[in-house]
PyMOL Python script that loads the backbone (N, CA, C, O; Angstrom):
from pymol import cmd

cmd.read_pdbstr("""\
ATOM      1  N   MET A   1       1.076  -1.179  -0.215  1.00  0.00           N
ATOM      2  CA  MET A   1       0.245   0.399   0.340  1.00  0.00           C
ATOM      3  C   MET A   1       0.716   1.153   0.124  1.00  0.00           C
ATOM      4  O   MET A   1       1.651   1.250   0.919  1.00  0.00           O
ATOM      5  N   LYS A   2       0.709   2.377  -0.951  1.00  0.00           N
ATOM      6  CA  LYS A   2       0.850   3.637  -1.088  1.00  0.00           C
ATOM      7  C   LYS A   2       0.781   4.441   0.448  1.00  0.00           C
ATOM      8  O   LYS A   2      -0.113   4.366   1.291  1.00  0.00           O
ATOM      9  N   THR A   3       1.597   4.948   0.472  1.00  0.00           N
ATOM     10  CA  THR A   3       0.944   6.193   1.530  1.00  0.00           C
ATOM     11  C   THR A   3       1.117   7.700   0.754  1.00  0.00           C
ATOM     12  O   THR A   3       2.176   7.800   0.135  1.00  0.00           O
ATOM     13  N   VAL A   4       0.414   8.625   0.717  1.00  0.00           N
ATOM     14  CA  VAL A   4       0.483   9.697   0.246  1.00  0.00           C
ATOM     15  C   VAL A   4       0.053  10.751   1.019  1.00  0.00           C
ATOM     16  O   VAL A   4      -0.872  10.699   1.830  1.00  0.00           O
ATOM     17  N   LYS A   5       0.727  11.700   0.761  1.00  0.00           N
ATOM     18  CA  LYS A   5      -0.286  13.048   1.080  1.00  0.00           C
ATOM     19  C   LYS A   5      -0.515  14.210   0.392  1.00  0.00           C
ATOM     20  O   LYS A   5       0.365  14.608  -0.372  1.00  0.00           O
ATOM     21  N   VAL A   6      -1.429  14.766   0.507  1.00  0.00           N
ATOM     22  CA  VAL A   6      -1.850  15.914  -0.099  1.00  0.00           C
ATOM     23  C   VAL A   6      -1.724  17.286   0.323  1.00  0.00           C
ATOM     24  O   VAL A   6      -2.518  17.651   1.190  1.00  0.00           O
ATOM     25  N   TYR A   7      -0.911  18.096  -0.099  1.00  0.00           N
ATOM     26  CA  TYR A   7      -0.333  19.240   1.232  1.00  0.00           C
ATOM     27  C   TYR A   7      -1.287  20.672   0.408  1.00  0.00           C
ATOM     28  O   TYR A   7      -1.126  21.044  -0.754  1.00  0.00           O
ATOM     29  N   GLY A   8      -2.397  21.338   1.571  1.00  0.00           N
ATOM     30  CA  GLY A   8      -2.988  22.504   1.007  1.00  0.00           C
ATOM     31  C   GLY A   8      -3.632  22.973   1.889  1.00  0.00           C
ATOM     32  O   GLY A   8      -3.454  22.576   3.041  1.00  0.00           O
ATOM     33  N   PRO A   9      -4.545  23.935   1.599  1.00  0.00           N
ATOM     34  CA  PRO A   9      -5.422  24.530   2.977  1.00  0.00           C
ATOM     35  C   PRO A   9      -6.809  23.966   2.202  1.00  0.00           C
ATOM     36  O   PRO A   9      -7.780  24.697   2.395  1.00  0.00           O
ATOM     37  N   GLY A  10      -7.028  22.941   1.467  1.00  0.00           N
ATOM     38  CA  GLY A  10      -8.143  22.518   1.530  1.00  0.00           C
ATOM     39  C   GLY A  10      -8.455  22.890   0.405  1.00  0.00           C
ATOM     40  O   GLY A  10      -8.818  21.826  -0.095  1.00  0.00           O
ATOM     41  N   CYS A  11      -8.609  23.862  -0.574  1.00  0.00           N
ATOM     42  CA  CYS A  11      -8.964  24.365  -2.071  1.00  0.00           C
ATOM     43  C   CYS A  11      -9.391  23.867  -3.279  1.00  0.00           C
ATOM     44  O   CYS A  11      -9.327  22.638  -3.294  1.00  0.00           O
ATOM     45  N   LYS A  12      -9.782  24.330  -4.245  1.00  0.00           N
ATOM     46  CA  LYS A  12     -10.336  22.771  -5.341  1.00  0.00           C
ATOM     47  C   LYS A  12      -9.511  22.263  -5.784  1.00  0.00           C
ATOM     48  O   LYS A  12      -9.571  21.173  -6.353  1.00  0.00           O
ATOM     49  N   ARG A  13      -8.557  22.929  -5.629  1.00  0.00           N
ATOM     50  CA  ARG A  13      -6.792  22.302  -6.334  1.00  0.00           C
ATOM     51  C   ARG A  13      -6.696  20.943  -5.789  1.00  0.00           C
ATOM     52  O   ARG A  13      -6.681  19.817  -6.285  1.00  0.00           O
ATOM     53  N   CYS A  14      -6.625  21.500  -4.419  1.00  0.00           N
ATOM     54  CA  CYS A  14      -5.517  20.152  -3.111  1.00  0.00           C
ATOM     55  C   CYS A  14      -7.163  19.266  -3.818  1.00  0.00           C
ATOM     56  O   CYS A  14      -6.934  18.258  -4.487  1.00  0.00           O
ATOM     57  N   GLU A  15      -8.716  19.681  -3.637  1.00  0.00           N
ATOM     58  CA  GLU A  15      -9.697  18.430  -3.589  1.00  0.00           C
ATOM     59  C   GLU A  15      -9.683  17.680  -5.047  1.00  0.00           C
ATOM     60  O   GLU A  15      -9.723  16.456  -5.172  1.00  0.00           O
ATOM     61  N   ALA A  16      -9.614  18.690  -6.210  1.00  0.00           N
ATOM     62  CA  ALA A  16      -8.848  17.898  -7.256  1.00  0.00           C
ATOM     63  C   ALA A  16      -7.973  16.790  -7.361  1.00  0.00           C
ATOM     64  O   ALA A  16      -8.278  15.623  -7.608  1.00  0.00           O
ATOM     65  N   THR A  17      -6.749  17.319  -7.130  1.00  0.00           N
ATOM     66  CA  THR A  17      -5.699  16.605  -6.891  1.00  0.00           C
ATOM     67  C   THR A  17      -5.950  15.056  -5.724  1.00  0.00           C
ATOM     68  O   THR A  17      -5.406  13.954  -5.794  1.00  0.00           O
ATOM     69  N   GLU A  18      -6.708  15.440  -4.994  1.00  0.00           N
ATOM     70  CA  GLU A  18      -7.366  14.209  -4.190  1.00  0.00           C
ATOM     71  C   GLU A  18      -7.758  13.157  -5.584  1.00  0.00           C
ATOM     72  O   GLU A  18      -7.159  12.220  -6.112  1.00  0.00           O
ATOM     73  N   THR A  19      -8.957  13.785  -5.832  1.00  0.00           N
ATOM     74  CA  THR A  19      -8.999  12.775  -6.764  1.00  0.00           C
ATOM     75  C   THR A  19      -9.030  12.250  -7.566  1.00  0.00           C
ATOM     76  O   THR A  19      -9.775  11.320  -7.876  1.00  0.00           O
ATOM     77  N   MET A  20      -7.858  12.939  -8.332  1.00  0.00           N
ATOM     78  CA  MET A  20      -6.898  12.687  -9.247  1.00  0.00           C
ATOM     79  C   MET A  20      -6.149  11.173  -8.922  1.00  0.00           C
ATOM     80  O   MET A  20      -6.143  10.148  -9.605  1.00  0.00           O
ATOM     81  N   ILE A  21      -5.416  11.518  -7.368  1.00  0.00           N
ATOM     82  CA  ILE A  21      -4.960  10.246  -6.920  1.00  0.00           C
ATOM     83  C   ILE A  21      -5.462   8.978  -7.132  1.00  0.00           C
ATOM     84  O   ILE A  21      -5.121   7.950  -7.719  1.00  0.00           O
ATOM     85  N   ARG A  22      -6.723   9.531  -6.219  1.00  0.00           N
ATOM     86  CA  ARG A  22      -7.657   8.054  -6.024  1.00  0.00           C
ATOM     87  C   ARG A  22      -8.205   7.424  -7.491  1.00  0.00           C
ATOM     88  O   ARG A  22      -8.413   6.219  -7.633  1.00  0.00           O
ATOM     89  N   ASN A  23      -8.409   8.425  -8.563  1.00  0.00           N
ATOM     90  CA  ASN A  23      -8.075   7.790 -10.075  1.00  0.00           C
ATOM     91  C   ASN A  23      -7.657   7.065 -10.185  1.00  0.00           C
ATOM     92  O   ASN A  23      -8.164   5.943 -10.148  1.00  0.00           O
ATOM     93  N   ALA A  24      -6.330   7.373 -10.407  1.00  0.00           N
ATOM     94  CA  ALA A  24      -5.004   7.106 -10.880  1.00  0.00           C
ATOM     95  C   ALA A  24      -4.778   5.510 -10.154  1.00  0.00           C
ATOM     96  O   ALA A  24      -4.478   4.548 -10.861  1.00  0.00           O
ATOM     97  N   ALA A  25      -4.978   5.383  -8.570  1.00  0.00           N
ATOM     98  CA  ALA A  25      -4.655   4.451  -8.343  1.00  0.00           C
ATOM     99  C   ALA A  25      -5.603   3.184  -8.435  1.00  0.00           C
ATOM    100  O   ALA A  25      -5.298   2.017  -8.192  1.00  0.00           O
ATOM    101  N   ALA A  26      -6.682   3.632  -8.796  1.00  0.00           N
ATOM    102  CA  ALA A  26      -7.764   2.527  -9.072  1.00  0.00           C
ATOM    103  C   ALA A  26      -8.081   2.019 -10.467  1.00  0.00           C
ATOM    104  O   ALA A  26      -9.033   1.285 -10.732  1.00  0.00           O
ATOM    105  N   ARG A  27      -7.017   2.574 -11.500  1.00  0.00           N
ATOM    106  CA  ARG A  27      -6.943   2.216 -12.753  1.00  0.00           C
ATOM    107  C   ARG A  27      -5.871   0.963 -12.325  1.00  0.00           C
ATOM    108  O   ARG A  27      -6.115  -0.236 -12.458  1.00  0.00           O
ATOM    109  N   LEU A  28      -4.685   1.524 -11.804  1.00  0.00           N
ATOM    110  CA  LEU A  28      -3.519   1.248 -11.654  1.00  0.00           C
ATOM    111  C   LEU A  28      -3.829  -0.507 -10.653  1.00  0.00           C
ATOM    112  O   LEU A  28      -3.141  -1.518 -10.515  1.00  0.00           O
ATOM    113  N   GLY A  29      -4.882  -0.188 -10.272  1.00  0.00           N
ATOM    114  CA  GLY A  29      -4.960  -0.944  -9.031  1.00  0.00           C
ATOM    115  C   GLY A  29      -4.406  -1.437  -7.881  1.00  0.00           C
ATOM    116  O   GLY A  29      -4.444  -2.598  -7.475  1.00  0.00           O
ATOM    117  N   ILE A  30      -3.694  -0.116  -7.194  1.00  0.00           N
ATOM    118  CA  ILE A  30      -2.910  -0.017  -6.311  1.00  0.00           C
ATOM    119  C   ILE A  30      -3.648   0.981  -5.071  1.00  0.00           C
ATOM    120  O   ILE A  30      -4.052   2.141  -4.991  1.00  0.00           O
ATOM    121  N   GLU A  31      -3.587   0.176  -4.471  1.00  0.00           N
ATOM    122  CA  GLU A  31      -4.260   0.000  -2.130  1.00  0.00           C
ATOM    123  C   GLU A  31      -3.445   2.221  -2.391  1.00  0.00           C
ATOM    124  O   GLU A  31      -2.335   2.539  -2.819  1.00  0.00           O
ATOM    125  N   VAL A  32      -4.265   2.891  -2.051  1.00  0.00           N
ATOM    126  CA  VAL A  32      -3.253   3.896  -1.041  1.00  0.00           C
ATOM    127  C   VAL A  32      -4.088   4.495  -0.031  1.00  0.00           C
ATOM    128  O   VAL A  32      -5.200   4.940  -0.316  1.00  0.00           O
ATOM    129  N   GLU A  33      -3.764   4.519   0.764  1.00  0.00           N
ATOM    130  CA  GLU A  33      -4.031   5.842   2.244  1.00  0.00           C
ATOM    131  C   GLU A  33      -3.755   6.860   1.931  1.00  0.00           C
ATOM    132  O   GLU A  33      -2.540   7.059   1.935  1.00  0.00           O
ATOM    133  N   ILE A  34      -4.742   8.179   1.449  1.00  0.00           N
ATOM    134  CA  ILE A  34      -4.654   9.817   1.314  1.00  0.00           C
ATOM    135  C   ILE A  34      -4.565   9.975   2.734  1.00  0.00           C
ATOM    136  O   ILE A  34      -5.136   9.452   3.690  1.00  0.00           O
ATOM    137  N   GLU A  35      -3.554  10.974   2.571  1.00  0.00           N
ATOM    138  CA  GLU A  35      -4.008  11.972   3.912  1.00  0.00           C
ATOM    139  C   GLU A  35      -3.362  13.622   3.650  1.00  0.00           C
ATOM    140  O   GLU A  35      -2.285  14.079   3.265  1.00  0.00           O
ATOM    141  N   LYS A  36      -4.794  14.239   4.137  1.00  0.00           N
ATOM    142  CA  LYS A  36      -4.318  15.204   4.127  1.00  0.00           C
ATOM    143  C   LYS A  36      -3.979  16.274   4.809  1.00  0.00           C
ATOM    144  O   LYS A  36      -4.633  16.506   5.826  1.00  0.00           O
ATOM    145  N   VAL A  37      -2.990  17.102   4.468  1.00  0.00           N
ATOM    146  CA  VAL A  37      -2.227  18.068   5.195  1.00  0.00           C
ATOM    147  C   VAL A  37      -2.390  19.457   4.955  1.00  0.00           C
ATOM    148  O   VAL A  37      -1.902  20.290   4.191  1.00  0.00           O
ATOM    149  N   THR A  38      -3.389  19.429   6.023  1.00  0.00           N
ATOM    150  CA  THR A  38      -4.029  21.152   6.085  1.00  0.00           C
ATOM    151  C   THR A  38      -3.150  21.959   7.221  1.00  0.00           C
ATOM    152  O   THR A  38      -3.779  23.012   7.119  1.00  0.00           O
ATOM    153  N   SER A  39      -2.217  22.229   8.170  1.00  0.00           N
ATOM    154  CA  SER A  39      -1.538  23.038   8.480  1.00  0.00           C
ATOM    155  C   SER A  39      -0.634  23.450   7.974  1.00  0.00           C
ATOM    156  O   SER A  39       0.269  22.673   7.667  1.00  0.00           O
ATOM    157  N   ALA A  40      -0.542  24.674   7.725  1.00  0.00           N
ATOM    158  CA  ALA A  40       0.179  25.180   7.756  1.00  0.00           C
ATOM    159  C   ALA A  40       1.724  25.194   8.002  1.00  0.00           C
ATOM    160  O   ALA A  40       2.681  25.301   7.234  1.00  0.00           O
ATOM    161  N   GLN A  41       1.604  25.032   9.487  1.00  0.00           N
ATOM    162  CA  GLN A  41       3.122  24.506  10.119  1.00  0.00           C
ATOM    163  C   GLN A  41       3.685  23.361   9.513  1.00  0.00           C
ATOM    164  O   GLN A  41       4.834  23.462   9.083  1.00  0.00           O
ATOM    165  N   SER A  42       3.004  22.156   9.387  1.00  0.00           N
ATOM    166  CA  SER A  42       2.811  21.099   8.900  1.00  0.00           C
ATOM    167  C   SER A  42       3.180  21.088   7.598  1.00  0.00           C
ATOM    168  O   SER A  42       3.636  20.038   7.146  1.00  0.00           O
ATOM    169  N   ILE A  43       3.047  22.325   6.692  1.00  0.00           N
ATOM    170  CA  ILE A  43       2.798  21.826   4.943  1.00  0.00           C
ATOM    171  C   ILE A  43       4.611  22.466   5.211  1.00  0.00           C
ATOM    172  O   ILE A  43       5.630  21.891   4.831  1.00  0.00           O
ATOM    173  N   ALA A  44       4.529  23.735   5.937  1.00  0.00           N
ATOM    174  CA  ALA A  44       6.080  24.316   5.534  1.00  0.00           C
ATOM    175  C   ALA A  44       7.223  23.432   6.074  1.00  0.00           C
ATOM    176  O   ALA A  44       8.314  23.453   5.503  1.00  0.00           O
ATOM    177  N   ALA A  45       6.947  22.417   7.488  1.00  0.00           N
ATOM    178  CA  ALA A  45       7.978  21.714   8.684  1.00  0.00           C
ATOM    179  C   ALA A  45       7.848  20.309   6.806  1.00  0.00           C
ATOM    180  O   ALA A  45       8.301  19.209   7.122  1.00  0.00           O
ATOM    181  N   ALA A  46       7.422  20.339   5.462  1.00  0.00           N
ATOM    182  CA  ALA A  46       7.145  19.175   5.035  1.00  0.00           C
ATOM    183  C   ALA A  46       8.471  19.427   3.574  1.00  0.00           C
ATOM    184  O   ALA A  46       8.967  18.517   2.910  1.00  0.00           O
ATOM    185  N   GLY A  47       8.782  21.078   3.419  1.00  0.00           N
ATOM    186  CA  GLY A  47       9.399  21.838   2.734  1.00  0.00           C
ATOM    187  C   GLY A  47       8.718  21.991   1.394  1.00  0.00           C
ATOM    188  O   GLY A  47       9.286  21.556   0.392  1.00  0.00           O
ATOM    189  N   VAL A  48       7.446  22.628   1.301  1.00  0.00           N
ATOM    190  CA  VAL A  48       6.095  22.268   0.335  1.00  0.00           C
ATOM    191  C   VAL A  48       6.358  24.230   0.790  1.00  0.00           C
ATOM    192  O   VAL A  48       6.215  24.908   1.808  1.00  0.00           O
ATOM    193  N   MET A  49       6.901  24.547  -0.975  1.00  0.00           N
ATOM    194  CA  MET A  49       6.610  25.972  -0.965  1.00  0.00           C
ATOM    195  C   MET A  49       5.501  26.473  -1.796  1.00  0.00           C
ATOM    196  O   MET A  49       5.618  27.693  -1.912  1.00  0.00           O
ATOM    197  N   SER A  50       4.478  26.020  -2.416  1.00  0.00           N
ATOM    198  CA  SER A  50       3.205  26.079  -2.983  1.00  0.00           C
ATOM    199  C   SER A  50       2.434  24.763  -3.250  1.00  0.00           C
ATOM    200  O   SER A  50       2.924  23.727  -3.698  1.00  0.00           O
ATOM    201  N   THR A  51       1.133  24.980  -2.896  1.00  0.00           N
ATOM    202  CA  THR A  51       0.606  23.802  -3.239  1.00  0.00           C
ATOM    203  C   THR A  51      -0.767  23.737  -4.249  1.00  0.00           C
ATOM    204  O   THR A  51      -1.445  24.745  -4.446  1.00  0.00           O
ATOM    205  N   PRO A  52      -1.072  22.472  -4.836  1.00  0.00           N
ATOM    206  CA  PRO A  52      -1.051  21.823  -3.697  1.00  0.00           C
ATOM    207  C   PRO A  52       0.230  20.763  -4.202  1.00  0.00           C
ATOM    208  O   PRO A  52       0.471  20.419  -5.359  1.00  0.00           O
ATOM    209  N   ALA A  53       0.847  20.429  -3.142  1.00  0.00           N
ATOM    210  CA  ALA A  53       2.123  19.433  -2.912  1.00  0.00           C
ATOM    211  C   ALA A  53       1.422  18.328  -2.946  1.00  0.00           C
ATOM    212  O   ALA A  53       0.215  18.276  -2.707  1.00  0.00           O
ATOM    213  N   VAL A  54       2.503  16.888  -3.397  1.00  0.00           N
ATOM    214  CA  VAL A  54       2.290  15.969  -2.991  1.00  0.00           C
ATOM    215  C   VAL A  54       3.362  14.727  -2.418  1.00  0.00           C
ATOM    216  O   VAL A  54       4.532  14.703  -2.800  1.00  0.00           O
ATOM    217  N   SER A  55       2.983  14.025  -1.759  1.00  0.00           N
ATOM    218  CA  SER A  55       4.127  12.968  -1.602  1.00  0.00           C
ATOM    219  C   SER A  55       4.136  11.714  -1.478  1.00  0.00           C
ATOM    220  O   SER A  55       3.229  11.241  -0.793  1.00  0.00           O
ATOM    221  N   VAL A  56       4.762  11.127  -1.856  1.00  0.00           N
ATOM    222  CA  VAL A  56       4.539   9.493  -1.939  1.00  0.00           C
ATOM    223  C   VAL A  56       5.719   8.666  -1.144  1.00  0.00           C
ATOM    224  O   VAL A  56       6.937   8.794  -1.278  1.00  0.00           O
ATOM    225  N   ASP A  57       5.009   7.802  -0.297  1.00  0.00           N
ATOM    226  CA  ASP A  57       5.923   7.345   0.691  1.00  0.00           C
ATOM    227  C   ASP A  57       6.726   7.600   1.502  1.00  0.00           C
ATOM    228  O   ASP A  57       7.675   6.934   1.915  1.00  0.00           O
ATOM    229  N   GLY A  58       6.158   9.183   1.922  1.00  0.00           N
ATOM    230  CA  GLY A  58       7.809  10.430   2.559  1.00  0.00           C
ATOM    231  C   GLY A  58       8.211  11.313   1.352  1.00  0.00           C
ATOM    232  O   GLY A  58       8.525  12.471   1.629  1.00  0.00           O
ATOM    233  N   LYS A  59       8.244  10.970   0.177  1.00  0.00           N
ATOM    234  CA  LYS A  59       9.200  11.757  -0.676  1.00  0.00           C
ATOM    235  C   LYS A  59       8.439  12.788  -1.575  1.00  0.00           C
ATOM    236  O   LYS A  59       7.788  12.433  -2.558  1.00  0.00           O
ATOM    237  N   LEU A  60       8.539  13.809  -1.258  1.00  0.00           N
ATOM    238  CA  LEU A  60       8.074  15.457  -2.283  1.00  0.00           C
ATOM    239  C   LEU A  60       8.391  15.174  -3.587  1.00  0.00           C
ATOM    240  O   LEU A  60       9.493  15.452  -4.062  1.00  0.00           O
ATOM    241  N   VAL A  61       7.198  14.454  -4.417  1.00  0.00           N
ATOM    242  CA  VAL A  61       6.884  14.355  -5.598  1.00  0.00           C
ATOM    243  C   VAL A  61       6.332  15.056  -6.792  1.00  0.00           C
ATOM    244  O   VAL A  61       6.444  14.774  -7.985  1.00  0.00           O
ATOM    245  N   HIS A  62       5.477  16.404  -5.973  1.00  0.00           N
ATOM    246  CA  HIS A  62       5.469  17.239  -6.843  1.00  0.00           C
ATOM    247  C   HIS A  62       4.814  18.566  -5.809  1.00  0.00           C
ATOM    248  O   HIS A  62       4.344  18.373  -4.688  1.00  0.00           O
ATOM    249  N   ALA A  63       4.937  20.141  -6.603  1.00  0.00           N
ATOM    250  CA  ALA A  63       4.414  20.907  -5.865  1.00  0.00           C
ATOM    251  C   ALA A  63       3.858  21.822  -6.852  1.00  0.00           C
ATOM    252  O   ALA A  63       4.240  21.792  -8.022  1.00  0.00           O
ATOM    253  N   GLY A  64       2.618  22.958  -6.265  1.00  0.00           N
ATOM    254  CA  GLY A  64       2.368  23.634  -7.435  1.00  0.00           C
ATOM    255  C   GLY A  64       1.115  23.005  -8.136  1.00  0.00           C
ATOM    256  O   GLY A  64       1.342  21.829  -8.420  1.00  0.00           O
ATOM    257  N   GLY A  65       0.077  23.352  -8.439  1.00  0.00           N
ATOM    258  CA  GLY A  65      -0.773  22.863  -9.125  1.00  0.00           C
ATOM    259  C   GLY A  65      -0.935  21.659  -9.393  1.00  0.00           C
ATOM    260  O   GLY A  65      -0.210  20.877  -8.779  1.00  0.00           O
ATOM    261  N   LEU A  66      -1.519  21.324  -9.979  1.00  0.00           N
ATOM    262  CA  LEU A  66      -2.500  20.251 -10.536  1.00  0.00           C
ATOM    263  C   LEU A  66      -1.494  19.043 -11.314  1.00  0.00           C
ATOM    264  O   LEU A  66      -0.822  19.264 -12.322  1.00  0.00           O
ATOM    265  N   PRO A  67      -1.560  17.944 -10.705  1.00  0.00           N
ATOM    266  CA  PRO A  67      -0.149  16.957 -11.249  1.00  0.00           C
ATOM    267  C   PRO A  67      -0.163  16.423 -12.222  1.00  0.00           C
ATOM    268  O   PRO A  67      -1.210  15.812 -12.436  1.00  0.00           O
ATOM    269  N   ASP A  68       0.999  16.338 -13.388  1.00  0.00           N
ATOM    270  CA  ASP A  68       0.447  15.582 -14.707  1.00  0.00           C
ATOM    271  C   ASP A  68      -0.228  14.161 -14.477  1.00  0.00           C
ATOM    272  O   ASP A  68       0.180  13.625 -13.447  1.00  0.00           O
ATOM    273  N   GLU A  69      -1.115  13.464 -15.154  1.00  0.00           N
ATOM    274  CA  GLU A  69      -1.996  12.272 -15.427  1.00  0.00           C
ATOM    275  C   GLU A  69      -0.728  11.423 -15.078  1.00  0.00           C
ATOM    276  O   GLU A  69      -0.650  10.658 -14.116  1.00  0.00           O
ATOM    277  N   THR A  70       0.191  11.653 -15.938  1.00  0.00           N
ATOM    278  CA  THR A  70       0.998  10.583 -17.022  1.00  0.00           C
ATOM    279  C   THR A  70       1.936  10.443 -15.425  1.00  0.00           C
ATOM    280  O   THR A  70       1.902   9.358 -14.844  1.00  0.00           O
ATOM    281  N   ARG A  71       2.652  11.494 -14.882  1.00  0.00           N
ATOM    282  CA  ARG A  71       3.707  11.333 -14.197  1.00  0.00           C
ATOM    283  C   ARG A  71       2.869  10.708 -12.409  1.00  0.00           C
ATOM    284  O   ARG A  71       3.450  10.006 -11.580  1.00  0.00           O
ATOM    285  N   LEU A  72       1.837  11.102 -12.326  1.00  0.00           N
ATOM    286  CA  LEU A  72       0.926  10.731 -11.257  1.00  0.00           C
ATOM    287  C   LEU A  72       1.071   9.156 -11.160  1.00  0.00           C
ATOM    288  O   LEU A  72       1.432   8.511 -10.176  1.00  0.00           O
ATOM    289  N   GLU A  73       0.678   8.655 -12.500  1.00  0.00           N
ATOM    290  CA  GLU A  73       1.010   7.478 -12.262  1.00  0.00           C
ATOM    291  C   GLU A  73       1.827   6.454 -12.005  1.00  0.00           C
ATOM    292  O   GLU A  73       1.766   5.313 -11.546  1.00  0.00           O
ATOM    293  N   GLN A  74       3.006   7.583 -12.655  1.00  0.00           N
ATOM    294  CA  GLN A  74       4.515   6.723 -12.253  1.00  0.00           C
ATOM    295  C   GLN A  74       4.995   6.733 -10.661  1.00  0.00           C
ATOM    296  O   GLN A  74       5.464   5.821  -9.981  1.00  0.00           O
ATOM    297  N   TRP A  75       4.696   8.118 -10.329  1.00  0.00           N
ATOM    298  CA  TRP A  75       4.532   8.457  -8.710  1.00  0.00           C
ATOM    299  C   TRP A  75       4.037   6.699  -7.840  1.00  0.00           C
ATOM    300  O   TRP A  75       4.449   6.066  -6.867  1.00  0.00           O
ATOM    301  N   LEU A  76       3.246   6.562  -8.612  1.00  0.00           N
ATOM    302  CA  LEU A  76       2.162   5.716  -8.160  1.00  0.00           C
ATOM    303  C   LEU A  76       3.408   3.966  -7.962  1.00  0.00           C
ATOM    304  O   LEU A  76       3.690   3.243  -7.006  1.00  0.00           O
ATOM    305  N   LYS A  77       3.802   3.980  -9.484  1.00  0.00           N
ATOM    306  CA  LYS A  77       3.834   3.094  -9.488  1.00  0.00           C
ATOM    307  C   LYS A  77       5.145   2.344  -8.954  1.00  0.00           C
ATOM    308  O   LYS A  77       5.348   1.134  -9.061  1.00  0.00           O
ATOM    309  N   VAL A  78       6.083   3.376  -8.300  1.00  0.00           N
ATOM    310  CA  VAL A  78       7.004   3.391  -8.218  1.00  0.00           C
ATOM    311  C   VAL A  78       7.052   2.538  -6.687  1.00  0.00           C
ATOM    312  O   VAL A  78       8.132   2.305  -6.143  1.00  0.00           O
TER     313      VAL A  78
END
""", "prot")
cmd.dss("prot")
cmd.show_as("cartoon", "prot")
cmd.util.cbc("prot")
cmd.orient("prot")
């Protein structure tokens, strides 16, 4: 199972990012546990400079804007 964190204040782009992750995981048949990180302190502590941001299994893989579908699938496959 992959552990994915979505960093952001809970805006529409953050929600869309979470949906994209769930859809990609379903297409790939991968189980994911998604945690939403909305605390400004926690976001800053993770080194995130712009949101939404995504980490997979503890590695920050994306920050700022919606992620690309193809790259999202690659992050989940690793």
